[in-house]
C-alpha positions in Angstrom: 101.9 95.3 97.1 100.3 98.4 98.6 102.1 101.7 99.0 102.2 102.8 102.7 104.2 105.4 104.6 106.7 104.4 107.1 104.8 103.5 110.3 104.7 105.8 113.3 107.3 104.9 115.9 107.5 105.7 119.6 109.4 109.0 119.9 112.0 110.2 120.3 113.9 109.1 117.1 115.7 110.9 114.4 114.8 111.8 110.8 117.3 112.8 108.1 115.7 114.8 105.3 117.8 114.7 102.1 116.4 117.0 99.4 118.2 117.0 96.1 118.2 118.1 92.5 119.8 115.6 90.1 122.1 116.4 87.2 120.9 115.5 83.8 119.8 111.9 83.1 123.0 111.5 81.1 124.9 111.5 84.4 123.2 108.2 85.6 126.4 106.2 85.3 126.2 103.9 88.3 123.5 105.9 90.1 120.8 103.2 90.3 123.3 100.5 91.3 124.7 102.7 94.0 121.2 103.6 95.2 120.4 99.9 95.5 123.6 99.2 97.4 123.0 102.0 99.8 119.5 100.5 100.5 121.2 97.2 101.4 123.7 98.9 103.7 121.3 101.1 105.6 118.7 98.3 106.1 121.5 96.3 107.8 121.9 99.1 110.4 120.0 97.9 113.6 118.8 101.4 114.4 117.4 102.1 110.9 113.6 102.4 111.0 112.7 103.0 107.4 112.6 105.7 104.7 110.2 107.4 102.3 111.3 108.9 99.0 109.8 110.8 96.1 110.9 112.8 93.1 108.8 115.3 91.1 108.8 115.6 87.3 110.8 118.8 87.7 113.7 116.9 89.3 113.3 117.8 93.0 113.7 114.7 95.2 113.1 114.2 98.9 114.1 111.2 100.9 113.3 111.0 104.6 115.2 108.3 106.6 114.3 107.4 110.2 116.8 106.2 112.8 116.3 105.1 116.4 119.2 107.2 117.8 122.3 109.3 117.0 124.6 106.3 117.1 122.6 104.6 114.3 122.6 107.8 112.2 126.4 108.2 112.8 127.0 104.6 111.8 125.2 105.4 108.5 127.0 108.6 107.9 130.4 107.0 108.6 130.0 103.9 106.5 132.8 103.8 104.0 130.7 102.8 101.0 128.2 105.5 101.9 131.0 108.1 102.1 132.1 107.0 98.6 128.6 107.3 97.3 128.3 110.8 98.8 131.5 111.8 97.1 130.2 110.4 93.7 126.9 112.3 94.3 128.7 115.6 94.6 131.0 114.8 91.6 128.3 113.7 89.2 124.8 112.9 90.3 123.5 116.1 92.1 123.3 119.7 91.1 122.5 120.6 94.7 121.2 119.1 97.9 120.5 119.8 101.5 120.4 117.6 104.5 118.4 118.3 107.6 118.5 116.2 110.8 115.8 116.5 113.4 114.5 114.8 116.4 110.9 113.5 116.1 109.0 114.4 119.2 105.5 113.3 118.2 104.4 110.6 115.8 101.1 108.9 114.9 99.5 107.3 111.9 96.2 106.2 110.3 95.4 103.3 108.1 91.9 102.9 106.5 90.5 99.4 107.2 88.4 97.9 104.5 
């Protein structure tokens, strides 16, 4: 499997940028399982376009999720399991986080052939 960024989509669409600092690794209780479940739920959202995520060795993580429209992003935000995961994140998994939502006005990509 090759690693590729999320493809460029025809704008406009939304991006939600979640930047976080995790608590210590001792606080992992249920984190990976919840992360996997959140992936299942968001992929079932018809307006979900994809996501990219990375975490540096110092602990800063950035996840960018792309949604076709506000209704799709609202559906994700209001999902009851997602709300429970957000509550658990504040209680045990994150030291801090920010969320930025923006409209993508321009998008293009490049893939080397060969």
